N, C-alpha and C positions, 0 to 999 in steps of 0.2 A: 504494500500500500504506500501511497505517496508520503514523503517526509515533509510536505508542505501543508501548513495549517493556517487557519485564520482566527485571530482573536479580535473581538469587537468590544472596545471600551478599555481605557487605561486607568480605571479606578483601582481600588484596593484588590478586588477579585481578579480583574483583568491583568493587572501588573503581576500579581502572584502567579497567575496561570502562564503568562508569557515567560517568566523566569524559569518555572519548572520545565516548560517545553524547550526553551532555547538552550538551557544548560545541558540538555540531553541530546542536542544536535539537530533539533527540528528547525526547519526554515519557517519562521513566523511572520505572517503579514498582519501587523497590528494597525487597527483603524481606531483613531480617536478624533472626534469631530472638533473638539476645542483646539485652538481658539477661533477656527473658522466659523463655528456655530457654538455659541455658549448656551448653558442651561440656566434656569432661573436662580440656581443656588451657587454655582461655582463662580469664583472671582479670578481664578488664574487658569492657565493652560497646563499647569503641572500635573504629571501623573500622580495618582494616589492622593489627590488633594483631600484634606479633611474638611468637609463643608459644615460640620456641626461642632461638636465638642472636640477638644484635642486630647481627650482621655481614652485610653484603651482599657480602662477599668481595672479591677483588682488583679494583683499578681499572686494571690494566695491559692494554693492547690486545692484547698477545701471550698473554693469558689469556682463555679462552673466556667466562667470566662478565664480565670487563672489557669485552669486545667487545659482548656483548649489552646491557650497560648503556649503552654509547655509542650503539648503534642506537636504544635506547629514548629517550635524551635527544634525538636528532635528530627523533624522532617526537612530541615534546612529551608525554612520559610524566609523569603526575602523581606516580607513585610515585618515579621518579628525581628529579624536581624537589624533592620534599619530603625525600627521603633526603639529597640533597646539602645542603640547608639545615640538616638536623639532624645533620650529620656530627660525629663525635667522633675524637680522635686514635687511630689504629689502624695506623700504619706505612703500607704500600702498599695496605691494605684500606680499604673504606668501612664503618665501623661507625656506628651512629646512636643517638641518645637515643630509646629505643623509645617512651616516653610522648609526648614532644614531636612525634615523627614521626607517630604515629597520630592525635594530636589535630589536627595540621595537615591531614592527609588528610581527616579527617571534616569539619573546618570548611569546606574547599573544596567538598566534595560538598553539604553542607547549604546552601551559599550559592546553589546553582542553584535558581531558582524553578520549573524544569521537572522537578525530581526530587522525587518523593513517597516518603517513607520509612515502611515498615511494620515495626514491631518485633513480628514474629510468625513462627511456623513456617509455611513455605509448602509445600503439597502441592497436587496437582490439575493434572497436565499437561493442557493444552488447546491451542487453536489460536493463542493469543497468542504472537507471537515472543518467545522466552525464552532467556536466557543463564544457565546454571546454573554458579555458581562457589562452591559451598558447601564445597569443600575436602575433605581426607581425613577430616574430622570431621563429615561429612554426617549429619544426624539419621537415626535408624532408619526413621522413617515415609517420608522422601523416598528413602532408600536402597532401601527395599522397592519403592517406586513405580518407580524407575529400573530396578531388577532385573526387575520384571514386564515393563517395556518392552523391555529388551535381552536377557532370558533369562539363563542362567547364564554371565555373562561378566565377573565382577568379580574383583579380586585384592586382597590386603591385606598389609601388614606392620606392624610396630610401630615407633613413633618415640619417641625419648627426649629429655628436656629436661635441660639442665645446671643445677646449683645456682648461686645468687648469694650473695655474701658482702658484708658491709660493709667498706669500705676502712679504716675506723677500727680494725677489729679485726685488721688485718694487721700482723705483726711485721716492721718494716723493718730491724731489726737483722740479720735473715736474708734477707728478700726484697729484691729490687732491681728497678729499672725499666730495661727495655731491650727494644727490638724486635729480632727475629731479623735478624742481619747489619746491625743499626743502620738498618734501613729507616725511612722516615718521619722523625720527629725523633729516633729512636733510643731513646725512653723511653715508648713508648705502652702497653707491657704491664708488668704486675707479674709477676716471675718468682720461683718458689719452688724453690730448688735442692735436690737430694737426693744424698747419697752412695750408694754401692752398698748399704750396710747399711740405710740409711733407705728406699731404694726396695724392697728385699726385704721389709722389715717392712710397708710399704704394700701391696705386692702380696699377701702372704699374708693381710693383714687383709681385702682385697677378696674373696679366695677363701673366707674363712671367714664372710663376711657373708651375710645372708638377703635374698633378693629378694622384692619384693612379688608376691603370687600373681596369676597370670593365670587366665582361664577354662580349665578342664582340657581342653575340647573344641577349643580353638583352637591351631593350629600356629603357633608364634611365628616370624615372618619379619622380619628386621631389615634396613633399608636400610643399606648400608655407610657412607654419609656421616654417619649419626647413630648409629653403633654404640655401644651402652652400654659404659662402661669395664669392667664386669664380664664382658661378652662378649669384649672384647679380651683380658682377663686369662686367660680360659678357653682362648684360642688359644695360650698359651705365655707364659712369664715375660718374654720380650723383646719381645713384640708391641707393647706401649705405647711402648717405647723407639724404635721405628721409626714411631710415630704421634704422638699429641698430646704425649707426654712426651719427644720427641726433643730432646737438649740442643744440637745443632749450631747454631752462630751465636748462642748465648746465654751466652757466657762471663761469669763473675762480674766484678765491678769490679776484682778483682786479676788478671784475665786467665786464671784457671784455668777449665776446663770441668767442670761438674757431671756426675754420672753420669746424672741425669735431671732434667727441669724441668717443673713444672706451671705453666702460664701463666694469668694472669687478665687479662681484657679489660674495659675500661670499658663499663658498661651504661647509664648515665644521663648526661645533660648536666652535672649538677652534679659528677660524678666521685666520688660517694659509694658507688656499688654496682659490683661487678665480678663477671663470670661466669667460671666455671672452663672454660677452652677445652678442647673435646674431652672433657669430663667428663660427658656424658650418662649417665644412670643410672636404674635402677628398683630400686635397693637400698631396703630399708625405711629410714625416716627416721632411726631410732636408729642403725642401722649406717652410714648416710651420714655422720652427725655424727662417729662414731668414726674413720672412714676419712679424712675431710677434715681432722680435727684431728691426724692423723698426718703431714700434709704440713708440712715445715719452713716456718715463717712463718705458718702457719694454725692453730697449736696452740690458739689462743683465738678462732678465727674465729666471728663472729656470722653464722649462716646465715639470710638473710632470705627465701630461697625454696629449697626442696628440689627435687631432680630428680624428675621423674615420667615415666611411660611411658604412651602411649595408642595405641589402634588407629587406623591410617590406612587408609582404603578407597579403592580406585582402580578405574577402568574398565580393561578390556583393550581399549584404544582401537583398535588395528588391526582393521579390519572393522566397527567401530562408528562411528568418526569419520573424516572425510576430512582433508586437509591444511589445511582452513580452520577446524578445530575445530567443524565442523558435523556433526550426526548424519545419517548416510547415509539411514536409513529414515524420518527425521522432519526434513525440511530447515528447519523453523521453530525447531528446537531446537539451540542451540549450548552447548558446554561450555568451561570454562577453568579454569586453576589446577591444583593438584596432583592432583585427581581424574582428570585426563586422562593422567597419567604423566610430566608434567614435574616435576622435583624441585628445590626451592630457592626462596627468596624472589624473586629476580630473574626466574628462569625462569617462575614462576607469574604474576607481574605482566606479563611479556612476553606470555604466552599470552592474558591478558585483553585486552591491547592488540590483538593480532592478531585474536582472535575478534570483538572489537567492530567493528573496521574491516571485517571480512568480513561481519558481520551488517548493517552499513549498506549494503553492496553488495547483499546479499540483499533488504533492505527496499526498495531503490530499483530492484529488478528488473534489476540489472546483473551481469555476470560477476564472480564472486568473485576476490579478489586472488590471483594466483599468486606467492606469496612465494618468492623464489629460495632454493634450498637452499645457495647460496653465502653467504647471510647466516646468522647464528646464530639469529635469530628463525625464519627459514624452515626451517633444519635441524632445529630442535626440532619444528616443526609436521610436517615430513616424517617424523621419527622416530616420533611418537606414532601416525601414521596408517599407516606403512609397515613397521614392525618385524614380526618374527615373533611372532604372537599367543601361541603356545605358550610362548615364552621371554621374553615381554614383562616388563620390569622398569622401575620409575621411573628416570629418567635426568636427571642434571645436564647443563648445557651443557658441551660439550667439542668440540675441533677434529676429533675422529674422526667426528663427525656431518656435518661440512661436505662438500658435494658438490664434485667437481672440485678435490680438495685440492692445495695447492702445498707445496713443501718449506719455505717460509718463512712463519711465522705472521703476521708483520707484513704481508706481501704479501696474505695472505688477509683480514686485518683491513681493509686499505686497499680491497680489492675490495668487501668487504661494505659499508663506509661509502659508497663511491661508488654502490652500488646503492640504498641508502637515500636518499641525496641526490638521485639521479635520480627516485626514486619521489616524493619531496616536490615536486620541480619540476613533475612531471606532474600533481600533485593540489593545486596551489595556484592 
């Protein structure tokens, strides 16, 4: 079978897939439409651009996303290698310098002589082995072509992005540095504390703010993990207190606990920019500024990027894709990334890794890899292919997806790592 393959999309999943294919000698035609045609959320043409948070979330092995990251590291993941190199202080989480990270990923891919990069919008499904990783912001033309191929089997929700402020504009007479429960070095986050009265003023300002209009014919569905702050507010005045504004473990320097806390997380390597944790929003920009500047410590905040909201499109993967991320009715076509129904940076990159390794088996006319559902990578693959299609929703990595669950998460993590290590030994 031909050694030539096509990858569409240079996001996290596409970049990971290109790396896995190219390093094994395949000639990869990579199509990335940016900067010729931009999406509503991207601001650069960089490969693997992080359009929302700069956090890859927990590194702990008893956390599902921590486990999937370790599995990927063992499998020589480009995304994890460069994320680790670009790490920023973030307590027990892995946060990265988003610009340095994406630039490093792109430089690695461009260094392969067997990768040809086309900056153009790709359409035209044919018989060339193709891996589509265009993400939830897939262009209308390609979305329509996929829709024609699969029929009426897509779903969508809206995703929101948090604002970013300049650290120089933070008032440290009020704000203080501290990680929740002093994890990490204990000072990885900037915390803006609120009294009960300040929180209530903040809450009612959100409720009085105007949201950016959406198309009237579209039913707004929002993924819980990226719930806009105004949507949380609508659920009740205390909802945010049990979510991103939870004060537990964030006592002030004098030992007292605030009523609520807005946390800021470092967004660039230089430490000059910080994003508002859990503050995804689609409020109009003027109202965003008013609300943000009601937060103690941010009364003079310089907002360098406002929050935005954009439509994310997904396949109803069960019945369309198998557990190898391969299209059932068109075996030369693989999908990866968020459009398959995995949710999150790490999960997307992981699906690109799994899809690429399976594509290689397909190209070599060998049986595709039966990824164990006892691994987190395998559990995600089994979820997107085996869930109930009628109730299918995008999903983050979680231990509830693991097959043959054990009571102890550490034991499940050790079992998963052992499977990956055995897989490596068989394939080296």
